NUMIMAR-54754 format. One record per atom (N, C-alpha, C): chain; atom name; x, y, z. Coordinates in nm, 3 decimals, padded with zeros to 5 digits, always signed. Layout:
<site A,CA,<X,Y,Z>>
...
***
This chain:
<site A,N,<+18.350,+14.697,+08.302>>
<site A,CA,<+18.296,+14.583,+08.327>>
<site A,C,<+18.365,+14.526,+08.456>>
<site A,N,<+18.270,+14.482,+08.537>>
<site A,CA,<+18.317,+14.432,+08.670>>
<site A,C,<+18.379,+14.289,+08.659>>
<site A,N,<+18.472,+14.265,+08.744>>
<site A,CA,<+18.535,+14.144,+08.763>>
<site A,C,<+18.464,+14.061,+08.865>>
<site A,N,<+18.441,+13.932,+08.840>>
<site A,CA,<+18.374,+13.838,+08.952>>
<site A,C,<+18.486,+13.747,+09.008>>
<site A,N,<+18.496,+13.756,+09.137>>
<site A,CA,<+18.583,+13.658,+09.188>>
<site A,C,<+18.499,+13.581,+09.298>>
<site A,N,<+18.502,+13.454,+09.274>>
<site A,CA,<+18.427,+13.360,+09.373>>
<site A,C,<+18.526,+13.311,+09.469>>
<site A,N,<+18.487,+13.311,+09.596>>
<site A,CA,<+18.573,+13.243,+09.702>>
<site A,C,<+18.569,+13.099,+09.701>>
<site A,N,<+18.647,+13.030,+09.763>>
<site A,CA,<+18.656,+12.886,+09.762>>
<site A,C,<+18.533,+12.828,+09.825>>
<site A,N,<+18.473,+12.883,+09.926>>
<site A,CA,<+18.351,+12.828,+09.995>>
<site A,C,<+18.227,+12.847,+09.906>>
<site A,N,<+18.225,+12.966,+09.840>>
<site A,CA,<+18.112,+12.976,+09.741>>
<site A,C,<+18.111,+12.884,+09.630>>
<site A,N,<+18.227,+12.858,+09.573>>
<site A,CA,<+18.249,+12.765,+09.465>>
<site A,C,<+18.214,+12.617,+09.513>>
<site A,N,<+18.253,+12.584,+09.630>>
<site A,CA,<+18.232,+12.448,+09.677>>
<site A,C,<+18.074,+12.428,+09.712>>
<site A,N,<+18.009,+12.531,+09.771>>
<site A,CA,<+17.869,+12.514,+09.801>>
<site A,C,<+17.779,+12.523,+09.666>>
<site A,N,<+17.818,+12.604,+09.565>>
<site A,CA,<+17.755,+12.593,+09.442>>
<site A,C,<+17.771,+12.460,+09.379>>
<site A,N,<+17.884,+12.409,+09.378>>
<site A,CA,<+17.907,+12.274,+09.318>>
<site A,C,<+17.828,+12.168,+09.383>>
<site A,N,<+17.811,+12.171,+09.510>>
<site A,CA,<+17.739,+12.089,+09.586>>
<site A,C,<+17.585,+12.098,+09.548>>
<site A,N,<+17.538,+12.208,+09.535>>
<site A,CA,<+17.401,+12.245,+09.480>>
<site A,C,<+17.365,+12.185,+09.336>>
<site A,N,<+17.475,+12.201,+09.252>>
<site A,CA,<+17.466,+12.153,+09.114>>
<site A,C,<+17.453,+11.997,+09.126>>
<site A,N,<+17.547,+11.941,+09.196>>
<site A,CA,<+17.543,+11.792,+09.209>>
<site A,C,<+17.400,+11.747,+09.271>>
<site A,N,<+17.356,+11.825,+09.375>>
<site A,CA,<+17.228,+11.773,+09.426>>
<site A,C,<+17.117,+11.787,+09.318>>
<site A,N,<+17.116,+11.892,+09.239>>
<site A,CA,<+17.007,+11.898,+09.147>>
<site A,C,<+17.034,+11.793,+09.041>>
<site A,N,<+17.147,+11.764,+09.007>>
<site A,CA,<+17.177,+11.639,+08.906>>
<site A,C,<+17.113,+11.512,+08.956>>
<site A,N,<+17.148,+11.473,+09.105>>
<site A,CA,<+17.102,+11.358,+09.152>>
<site A,C,<+16.952,+11.351,+09.177>>
<site A,N,<+16.893,+11.469,+09.214>>
<site A,CA,<+16.756,+11.472,+09.262>>
<site A,C,<+16.666,+11.489,+09.135>>
<site A,N,<+16.715,+11.581,+09.050>>
<site A,CA,<+16.615,+11.625,+08.934>>
<site A,C,<+16.660,+11.595,+08.797>>
<site A,N,<+16.791,+11.534,+08.785>>
<site A,CA,<+16.836,+11.511,+08.659>>
<site A,C,<+16.944,+11.610,+08.604>>
<site A,N,<+17.005,+11.573,+08.488>>
<site A,CA,<+17.114,+11.639,+08.427>>
<site A,C,<+17.065,+11.767,+08.368>>
<site A,N,<+16.946,+11.760,+08.308>>
<site A,CA,<+16.874,+11.885,+08.252>>
<site A,C,<+16.867,+12.006,+08.347>>
<site A,N,<+16.798,+11.964,+08.466>>
<site A,CA,<+16.790,+12.063,+08.563>>
<site A,C,<+16.920,+12.127,+08.603>>
<site A,N,<+17.020,+12.039,+08.633>>
<site A,CA,<+17.158,+12.090,+08.681>>
<site A,C,<+17.209,+12.186,+08.574>>
<site A,N,<+17.196,+12.137,+08.453>>
<site A,CA,<+17.246,+12.223,+08.337>>
<site A,C,<+17.175,+12.347,+08.340>>
<site A,N,<+17.048,+12.355,+08.359>>
<site A,CA,<+16.954,+12.471,+08.364>>
<site A,C,<+17.012,+12.575,+08.471>>
<site A,N,<+17.039,+12.525,+08.584>>
<site A,CA,<+17.082,+12.600,+08.702>>
<site A,C,<+17.224,+12.660,+08.671>>
<site A,N,<+17.311,+12.587,+08.611>>
<site A,CA,<+17.446,+12.627,+08.558>>
<site A,C,<+17.432,+12.739,+08.459>>
<site A,N,<+17.343,+12.725,+08.363>>
<site A,CA,<+17.329,+12.818,+08.260>>
<site A,C,<+17.272,+12.950,+08.317>>
<site A,N,<+17.167,+12.931,+08.414>>
<site A,CA,<+17.105,+13.050,+08.476>>
<site A,C,<+17.219,+13.134,+08.558>>
<site A,N,<+17.309,+13.046,+08.631>>
<site A,CA,<+17.414,+13.124,+08.689>>
<site A,C,<+17.510,+13.205,+08.602>>
<site A,N,<+17.524,+13.150,+08.471>>
<site A,CA,<+17.618,+13.215,+08.378>>
<site A,C,<+17.545,+13.335,+08.340>>
<site A,N,<+17.409,+13.344,+08.306>>
<site A,CA,<+17.335,+13.459,+08.269>>
<site A,C,<+17.343,+13.568,+08.379>>
<site A,N,<+17.333,+13.526,+08.502>>
<site A,CA,<+17.327,+13.617,+08.613>>
<site A,C,<+17.474,+13.676,+08.629>>
<site A,N,<+17.575,+13.600,+08.611>>
<site A,CA,<+17.705,+13.657,+08.614>>
<site A,C,<+17.734,+13.756,+08.508>>
<site A,N,<+17.687,+13.732,+08.388>>
<site A,CA,<+17.699,+13.834,+08.281>>
<site A,C,<+17.641,+13.962,+08.314>>
<site A,N,<+17.511,+13.957,+08.364>>
<site A,CA,<+17.450,+14.068,+08.394>>
<site A,C,<+17.524,+14.155,+08.508>>
<site A,N,<+17.575,+14.068,+08.607>>
<site A,CA,<+17.656,+14.144,+08.717>>
<site A,C,<+17.768,+14.204,+08.658>>
<site A,N,<+17.844,+14.128,+08.551>>
<site A,CA,<+17.959,+14.191,+08.510>>
<site A,C,<+17.934,+14.326,+08.437>>
<site A,N,<+17.822,+14.343,+08.368>>
<site A,CA,<+17.783,+14.453,+08.292>>
<site A,C,<+17.720,+14.571,+08.396>>
<site A,N,<+17.633,+14.518,+08.466>>
<site A,CA,<+17.561,+14.612,+08.558>>
<site A,C,<+17.568,+14.556,+08.710>>
<site A,N,<+17.674,+14.573,+08.780>>
<site A,CA,<+17.694,+14.512,+08.907>>
<site A,C,<+17.592,+14.551,+09.024>>
<site A,N,<+17.522,+14.676,+08.996>>
<site A,CA,<+17.434,+14.728,+09.110>>
<site A,C,<+17.298,+14.696,+09.055>>
<site A,N,<+17.267,+14.618,+08.954>>
<site A,CA,<+17.131,+14.610,+08.904>>
<site A,C,<+17.048,+14.512,+08.981>>
<site A,N,<+17.094,+14.420,+09.059>>
<site A,CA,<+17.016,+14.334,+09.152>>
<site A,C,<+16.970,+14.404,+09.283>>
<site A,N,<+16.866,+14.377,+09.334>>
<site A,CA,<+16.822,+14.449,+09.460>>
<site A,C,<+16.915,+14.419,+09.578>>
<site A,N,<+16.927,+14.528,+09.665>>
<site A,CA,<+16.992,+14.509,+09.800>>
<site A,C,<+16.911,+14.407,+09.876>>
<site A,N,<+16.983,+14.307,+09.943>>
<site A,CA,<+16.924,+14.221,+10.017>>
<site A,C,<+16.875,+14.273,+10.161>>
<site A,N,<+16.749,+14.278,+10.179>>
<site A,CA,<+16.682,+14.351,+10.295>>
<site A,C,<+16.730,+14.279,+10.430>>
<site A,N,<+16.745,+14.148,+10.428>>
<site A,CA,<+16.773,+14.075,+10.550>>
<site A,C,<+16.925,+14.098,+10.584>>
<site A,N,<+16.994,+14.159,+10.503>>
<site A,CA,<+17.134,+14.179,+10.532>>
<site A,C,<+17.165,+14.324,+10.547>>
<site A,N,<+17.072,+14.418,+10.561>>
<site A,CA,<+17.098,+14.547,+10.555>>
<site A,C,<+17.166,+14.604,+10.677>>
<site A,N,<+17.169,+14.525,+10.782>>
<site A,CA,<+17.244,+14.569,+10.897>>
<site A,C,<+17.393,+14.540,+10.908>>
<site A,N,<+17.432,+14.479,+10.790>>
<site A,CA,<+17.588,+14.432,+10.779>>
<site A,C,<+17.647,+14.567,+10.732>>
<site A,N,<+17.783,+14.551,+10.738>>
<site A,CA,<+17.862,+14.670,+10.702>>
<site A,C,<+17.867,+14.676,+10.556>>
<site A,N,<+17.880,+14.554,+10.491>>
<site A,CA,<+17.879,+14.575,+10.336>>
<site A,C,<+17.739,+14.560,+10.288>>
<site A,N,<+17.723,+14.603,+10.171>>
<site A,CA,<+17.586,+14.606,+10.089>>
<site A,C,<+17.587,+14.488,+10.009>>
<site A,N,<+17.498,+14.388,+10.045>>
<site A,CA,<+17.479,+14.270,+09.989>>
<site A,C,<+17.363,+14.279,+09.889>>
<site A,N,<+17.380,+14.223,+09.760>>
<site A,CA,<+17.280,+14.227,+09.670>>
<site A,C,<+17.250,+14.068,+09.639>>
<site A,N,<+17.128,+14.049,+09.595>>
<site A,CA,<+17.083,+13.904,+09.566>>
<site A,C,<+17.025,+13.882,+09.430>>
<site A,N,<+17.057,+13.788,+09.368>>
<site A,CA,<+17.001,+13.743,+09.240>>
<site A,C,<+16.945,+13.604,+09.252>>
<site A,N,<+16.817,+13.595,+09.223>>
<site A,CA,<+16.738,+13.460,+09.238>>
<site A,C,<+16.777,+13.367,+09.124>>
<site A,N,<+16.835,+13.265,+09.169>>
<site A,CA,<+16.875,+13.163,+09.064>>
<site A,C,<+16.761,+13.068,+09.038>>
<site A,N,<+16.703,+13.016,+09.149>>
<site A,CA,<+16.569,+12.924,+09.131>>
<site A,C,<+16.493,+12.964,+09.251>>
<site A,N,<+16.370,+12.925,+09.260>>
<site A,CA,<+16.274,+12.968,+09.355>>
<site A,C,<+16.333,+12.974,+09.506>>
<site A,N,<+16.412,+12.875,+09.541>>
<site A,CA,<+16.459,+12.866,+09.677>>
<site A,C,<+16.609,+12.877,+09.674>>
<site A,N,<+16.676,+12.942,+09.581>>
<site A,CA,<+16.814,+12.952,+09.577>>
<site A,C,<+16.856,+13.090,+09.525>>
<site A,N,<+16.928,+13.164,+09.607>>
<site A,CA,<+16.971,+13.307,+09.560>>
<site A,C,<+17.122,+13.307,+09.574>>
<site A,N,<+17.183,+13.377,+09.474>>
<site A,CA,<+17.316,+13.418,+09.476>>
<site A,C,<+17.331,+13.552,+09.538>>
<site A,N,<+17.408,+13.556,+09.651>>
<site A,CA,<+17.445,+13.683,+09.729>>
<site A,C,<+17.580,+13.729,+09.687>>
<site A,N,<+17.594,+13.860,+09.663>>
<site A,CA,<+17.712,+13.920,+09.629>>
<site A,C,<+17.741,+14.059,+09.680>>
<site A,N,<+17.864,+14.094,+09.689>>
<site A,CA,<+17.906,+14.235,+09.734>>
<site A,C,<+17.983,+14.295,+09.615>>
<site A,N,<+17.953,+14.427,+09.583>>
<site A,CA,<+18.016,+14.488,+09.473>>
<site A,C,<+18.109,+14.599,+09.541>>
<site A,N,<+18.230,+14.593,+09.495>>
<site A,CA,<+18.325,+14.694,+09.544>>
<site A,C,<+18.363,+14.792,+09.428>>
<site A,N,<+18.291,+14.909,+09.425>>
<site A,CA,<+18.306,+15.000,+09.315>>
<site A,C,<+18.453,+15.050,+09.289>>
<site A,N,<+18.523,+15.078,+09.400>>
<site A,CA,<+18.659,+15.125,+09.386>>
<site A,C,<+18.745,+15.036,+09.291>>
<site A,N,<+18.735,+14.903,+09.317>>
<site A,CA,<+18.813,+14.805,+09.247>>
<site A,C,<+18.741,+14.738,+09.115>>
<site A,N,<+18.617,+14.773,+09.122>>
<site A,CA,<+18.519,+14.720,+09.017>>
<site A,C,<+18.526,+14.578,+09.021>>
<site A,N,<+18.506,+14.506,+09.139>>
<site A,CA,<+18.503,+14.370,+09.155>>
<site A,C,<+18.387,+14.329,+09.228>>
<site A,N,<+18.340,+14.209,+09.209>>
<site A,CA,<+18.217,+14.133,+09.283>>
<site A,C,<+18.273,+14.030,+09.353>>
***
C-alpha cells in the first residue's frame, strides 16, 4: 500500500479550493469535494498507477498521473515505485 505525502503548497491550494467551494456553492458541495478527495486517495494508496498518465505533462522528467476530482479540478500526482510513495 502506497504512502501519500502532500507538500505544503498542495495542501494550501487544496484548502483554498475547499474554502472557495464552501463560499460559492455551500457546505454540502465543499464536503462532497473533500469526500471525493478521500476516495481518490484511498484508490491511489491501493493502486497508485491506476489513474491515467497526464498527457499534457508527458514531456516532463517525472510521470504525472491525474485523477479528476470535479469537472474543472484535477489532482495531479507522481508515484515513486522504489519508495512506494505518492
